[in-house]
C-alpha positions in Angstrom: -0.3 -0.1 0.0 1.2 3.2 -0.8 0.2 4.6 2.5 2.2 2.2 4.7 4.7 3.2 7.0 7.1 1.2 5.4 7.3 1.6 1.6 6.9 -1.3 -0.9 9.1 -4.5 -0.6 11.4 -3.8 -3.3 13.1 -1.1 -0.8 13.9 -3.7 1.5 17.1 -5.2 -0.2 19.0 -2.0 0.2 22.0 -2.7 2.1 21.5 0.4 4.2 18.6 -1.1 5.7 20.5 -4.4 6.7 23.5 -2.3 8.0 20.8 -0.1 10.3 18.9 -3.4 11.3 22.1 -5.4 12.4 23.5 -2.2 14.5 20.1 -1.6 16.2 19.8 -5.4 16.9 23.3 -5.3 18.4 22.6 -2.3 20.6 19.1 -3.8 22.1 21.1 -7.2 22.9 23.5 -4.9 24.7 20.4 -3.1 26.5 19.2 -6.7 27.0 22.4 -8.0 28.4 22.8 -5.0 30.8 19.2 -5.6 32.3 19.4 -9.2 32.7 21.3 -11.6 35.2 23.9 -11.5 32.1 25.3 -8.1 33.2 28.1 -9.2 35.1 29.3 -11.8 32.4 29.1 -9.0 29.7 31.1 -6.8 31.9 33.7 -9.4 32.7 34.2 -10.6 29.0 35.0 -7.1 27.9 37.0 -6.5 31.1 39.2 -9.6 29.8 42.9 -8.6 29.3 44.4 -9.9 26.2 48.2 -8.8 25.5 48.1 -6.1 28.2 45.1 -4.4 26.9 41.0 -5.1 27.9 39.1 -6.6 25.1 37.0 -3.3 25.3 40.2 -1.6 24.5 40.9 -3.9 21.7 37.5 -3.1 20.1 37.7 0.6 20.6 41.1 1.3 19.5 41.9 -1.6 17.7 39.2 -3.0 15.6 37.6 0.8 15.3 40.7 1.8 13.6 39.3 -0.4 10.6 36.4 1.6 10.9 38.1 5.0 10.6 40.2 3.6 7.6 37.0 2.8 5.9 35.7 6.2 6.4 38.9 7.6 5.1 38.4 5.7 2.0 35.1 6.9 1.6 36.2 10.6 2.2 38.9 10.3 -0.4 36.8 9.0 -2.8 33.9 11.4 -2.3 36.7 14.0 -2.7 38.4 12.7 -5.9 35.3 11.4 -8.0 32.0 12.0 -5.5 29.5 14.6 -4.4 32.7 16.7 -2.9 35.0 16.7 -6.2 33.8 20.0 -7.1 32.8 23.1 -5.3 29.6 23.7 -6.4 28.7 20.1 -5.2 30.6 20.4 -1.8 29.0 23.8 -1.0 25.5 22.6 0.5 26.7 19.6 2.6 29.9 21.3 3.5 27.8 24.3 5.3 25.0 22.1 6.4 27.6 19.6 8.1 29.3 22.8 9.6 25.8 24.2 10.9 25.0 20.5 12.2 28.4 20.6 14.4 28.2 24.2 15.9 24.3 24.0 16.7 24.6 20.9 19.1 28.0 21.9 20.6 26.7 25.0 21.6 23.8 23.9 23.2 26.0 21.5 25.1 28.1 24.0 26.4 25.6 26.2 27.3 24.3 23.4 29.7 27.6 22.3 31.2 30.5 23.7 32.8 33.9 22.7 34.3 35.2 19.3 33.5 32.0 18.3 31.9 32.6 20.6 29.1 34.8 17.9 27.8 31.8 16.2 26.3 30.9 19.4 23.7 31.9 17.2 20.8 29.6 14.2 21.5 26.4 15.0 20.2 28.2 16.8 17.0 28.3 13.6 15.2 26.0 11.7 12.8 25.8 7.9 12.4 26.2 7.1 8.8 24.6 3.8 8.8 21.8 4.4 11.0 21.0 7.7 9.3 21.1 6.3 5.6 19.4 2.9 6.7 16.1 4.8 7.9 16.0 6.8 4.8 16.2 3.5 2.8 13.1 2.4 4.9 11.4 4.7 2.7 12.3 3.0 -0.2 12.4 4.2 -4.3 10.1 7.4 -3.7 12.7 9.2 -1.9 14.6 11.4 -4.2 18.1 10.2 -5.3 19.3 13.7 -4.7 18.4 13.4 -0.9 20.2 10.1 -0.5 23.2 11.8 -2.2 22.9 14.8 0.2 22.8 12.8 3.4 25.7 10.8 2.5 28.1 13.7 1.4 26.9 15.5 4.6 27.5 12.6 6.9 30.8 11.7 5.3 31.9 15.4 6.0 30.3 15.0 9.5 32.9 12.2 9.8 35.8 14.1 8.6 34.7 16.6 11.2 34.5 14.0 13.9 38.2 12.9 13.0 39.6 16.3 13.4 38.0 16.9 16.7 39.4 13.6 17.9 42.6 14.4 16.8 43.0 18.0 18.2 41.0 17.8 21.3 41.4 14.1 22.5 45.4 13.7 22.3 46.7 12.8 25.6 50.4 13.5 26.7 52.3 12.9 23.7 55.7 11.1 22.9 58.2 12.3 20.9 59.8 9.0 20.1 56.5 7.5 19.0 55.4 10.4 17.0 58.8 10.7 15.2 58.2 6.9 14.3 54.6 7.6 13.2 56.0 10.4 11.1 58.4 8.0 9.1 55.4 5.6 8.7 53.5 8.3 7.2 56.4 9.4 4.7 56.8 5.6 3.5 52.9 5.8 2.6 53.4 8.8 0.7 56.5 7.6 -1.3 54.4 4.6 -1.9 51.7 6.8 -3.4 54.0 8.9 -5.1 56.1 5.9 -6.5 52.9 4.6 -8.0 52.9 1.4 -6.0 49.4 -0.3 -6.2 49.7 -3.0 -3.9 47.4 -3.2 -1.4 49.5 -5.2 1.0 52.0 -2.7 1.0 49.9 0.0 2.4 48.5 -2.4 4.8 51.6 -3.6 6.4 52.8 0.1 6.8 49.6 1.0 8.0 49.8 -1.6 10.6 53.2 -0.2 11.8 51.7 3.5 11.7 48.8 2.3 14.5 51.2 0.7 16.6 53.3 4.0 16.5 50.1 6.1 16.9 49.1 3.9 19.6 52.0 4.5 21.8 52.0 8.2 20.7 49.0 10.0 22.5 47.3 10.7 19.7 44.3 8.3 19.4 45.0 4.9 17.5 42.3 5.4 15.0 43.7 8.3 13.1 46.2 5.8 11.8 43.6 4.2 9.9 42.6 7.6 8.3 45.9 8.4 7.3 46.5 5.5 5.9 43.6 5.5 3.7 44.3 8.8 2.4 47.5 7.3 1.0 45.9 4.6 -0.8 45.7 5.0 -4.6 42.3 6.1 -6.2 42.9 5.9 -9.8 42.1 3.0 -12.1 44.5 0.7 -14.1 43.9 -0.5 -17.5 41.3 -2.8 -16.2 39.5 -0.3 -14.6 40.3 -1.5 -10.9 41.6 1.0 -8.4 42.9 0.1 -4.9 40.8 2.5 -3.0 37.3 1.0 -4.3 38.7 -2.8 -4.1 39.5 -2.1 -0.2 36.5 -0.2 0.1 34.2 -2.9 -1.4 36.2 -5.7 0.5 35.9 -3.7 4.2 32.4 -2.7 3.7 30.8 -6.1 5.1 33.3 -6.7 7.8 33.1 -3.0 9.4 29.1 -2.8 8.9 27.9 -6.5 10.2 30.8 -7.2 12.4 33.0 -4.2 13.8 30.3 -1.6 14.3 28.0 -4.1 15.8 30.4 -5.5 18.3 31.1 -1.8 19.4 27.4 -1.2 20.0 27.4 -4.5 21.8 30.2 -3.6 23.9 29.2 -0.1 24.2 25.4 1.0 24.5 24.7 -1.2 27.6 22.3 0.9 29.9 21.2 -0.5 32.8 17.5 0.7 33.5 17.8 0.7 37.2 20.7 3.1 36.9 18.5 5.5 34.8 17.5 7.4 38.0 15.8 11.3 37.8 19.3 12.7 38.2 21.0 10.7 35.7 18.2 11.7 33.2 18.2 15.3 34.0 21.8 15.8 34.2 23.5 18.5 32.0 25.6 16.2 30.5 22.4 13.8 29.6 20.1 16.8 28.6 22.9 18.5 26.7 23.7 15.7 24.4 19.9 14.5 23.8 18.9 18.4 22.9 22.2 18.6 21.1 21.4 15.6 19.0 17.6 16.5 18.5 17.4 20.3 18.4 20.9 21.5 17.9 21.4 19.3 14.7 18.0 20.6 12.7 18.5 24.4 14.2 22.2 24.1 12.8 21.5 22.6 9.5 18.3 24.5 8.9 19.7 27.9 10.0 23.2 27.9 7.9 21.3 26.7 4.9 18.6 29.4 5.1 21.6 32.2 5.2 23.4 30.4 2.3 20.2 30.3 0.2 19.4 33.9 1.1 22.8 34.7 -0.3 22.6 32.8 -3.4 25.2 30.5 -2.6 23.4 27.0 -2.6 20.2 25.6 -3.8 18.0 22.9 -2.1 18.9 19.3 -3.9 16.8 18.6 -7.2 13.7 17.2 -6.7 13.8 17.8 -2.9 11.0 19.9 -0.8 11.6 21.7 2.3 9.6 19.0 4.3 11.8 16.4 3.0 15.1 18.3 3.6 13.7 19.2 7.3 13.4 15.4 7.9 16.9 14.8 6.8 18.2 17.5 9.1 16.6 15.6 11.9 17.9 12.6 10.7 21.5 14.3 11.0 20.5 14.2 14.8 21.1 10.3 15.0 24.6 10.2 16.5 24.9 6.9 18.0 28.2 5.1 17.0 30.5 8.2 16.6 28.8 9.9 19.8 29.5 6.9 21.9 33.0 6.8 20.5 33.8 10.4 21.3 32.0 10.2 24.8 34.5 7.2 25.6 37.1 9.6 24.9 35.7 12.3 26.7 34.8 10.4 29.9 37.3 7.7 30.1 36.7 5.7 33.3 34.2 7.8 34.6 31.3 5.4 34.8 28.6 8.1 35.7 29.5 10.3 33.2 29.6 7.3 30.5 26.2 6.5 31.8 25.0 9.7 31.2 26.5 9.9 28.0 25.0 6.7 26.8 21.2 7.7 27.9 21.8 11.0 26.1 23.2 9.5 22.8 20.2 6.8 23.0 17.6 9.3 23.7 18.5 11.9 21.5 19.1 9.5 18.2 16.0 7.6 18.9 13.9 10.5 18.9 15.7 12.3 16.0 15.4 9.1 14.0 11.6 8.4 14.7 10.4 12.1 14.1 12.9 12.3 10.9 11.3 9.4 9.4 7.9 10.0 10.0 8.4 13.8 8.7 10.0 12.4 5.6 7.2 9.8 5.1 4.5 12.1 5.2 6.1 14.3 2.6 6.1 11.4 0.4 2.5 10.1 0.5 0.4 10.8 -2.5 -1.6 13.9 -2.3 -5.6 13.1 -2.2 
C-alpha cells in the first residue's frame, strides 16, 4: 500500500536497511544484557585482558581503527570523484555539516561547565549507517538527490569528528612514537608518489603506523584515516582502483561485525541506573538536546543564510519538508557519539552512563521524528 509506514517491498534489499537493522539489533542486545542476569558476564568478557589491554580497549582502539580506515577511504573517494569533487557539489553539504556541528556544541556548552565541557563534541556526530538506513526504509520514492546529500553531509560530518578527535582528545604526547609515526607516514606518501598499487604494502605500513600512533598519545584510530588517504584512487587499464577494491572488501566486515560489536560492547544501559538525577543531568540533557534540537537548528539556519545569499540551492527534486526531515536524521549520532563519549569521559562510569542515556535518547527521537516527517512528505496527495 502506498500509505504503508514502510514502503514497498522492493526497498528492503537496500544494504542500508540491513546495516541499520544489524546495528539496532546489537544495541538492543546490549540493553538486554545490561538488564538481565547476564550483566556481570557481559562486563567480565569485555574486561578480559589480552596482551596487556582489555577486550573493550581492543574493540575501541583496534577494530575501530579499521572502521576509521573505511571512513578515510570514503572521504577520499567523495573528494576525488564523488559529491565533494567540485565546489558547486560540495557547498551545501559542507555548510550544512558545519551548522550541524556548531548547533549541538553550543547547546551542550550552554548547559554544562567545568570538567563536563569535555563532552561538547559528543552530539556533533552523525551515524552514517543509521541515518542512511532509516532513509532507505522509505524506499524508491525518496528523491535520489536527498540520499546523495545525506551521504555527502555524513561523510563531511565524519571528517569533522576525526579532526575533533585528533585535536581535542589527544593525551600526553611521546616524541619518539610521533617521530616513528612520521616516518611511517613518509613511507606511505612515498608509496603513493611512486605509483605502488599493491594493497598489501599500504596495509603493512598502516599496521606499523597504528602501533606508533597507539603509543604516541594521539588516538590510534587516526592511523586508519591517514593510511586510507595514501591509498591510490586511480584506475588501472582494467578499471580497478586499490581504493575502491579495499572499500568493497572492508564494507561487509565493518558493517556487519565491527560496528555491531562496538555497539554491543558500549551501548548497554541498566534501566535501574537511570535515575532522575542521571536523566536530568546537564550532560545527558545537553547531548540529547544537542542531537535532536541542535542538529536540526544548525543545519536549517546555515542553509537558510546560504540560500538567502544565493550560494546554494536545495537538492534537485527535494521539498522543504524532506530537507527538514533529513536535518532531523542528522541527529542520529549513535556510534560516533558513543565513541567520542568514551574519549571524553574515559573510566568515569557516572559520566559514561549519562553519555549513553543522552546519545540513545537523542538519536531515537531524531530518527523517529525524521522518518515520519519524510514519510508524510512522500504520501500521495489526495
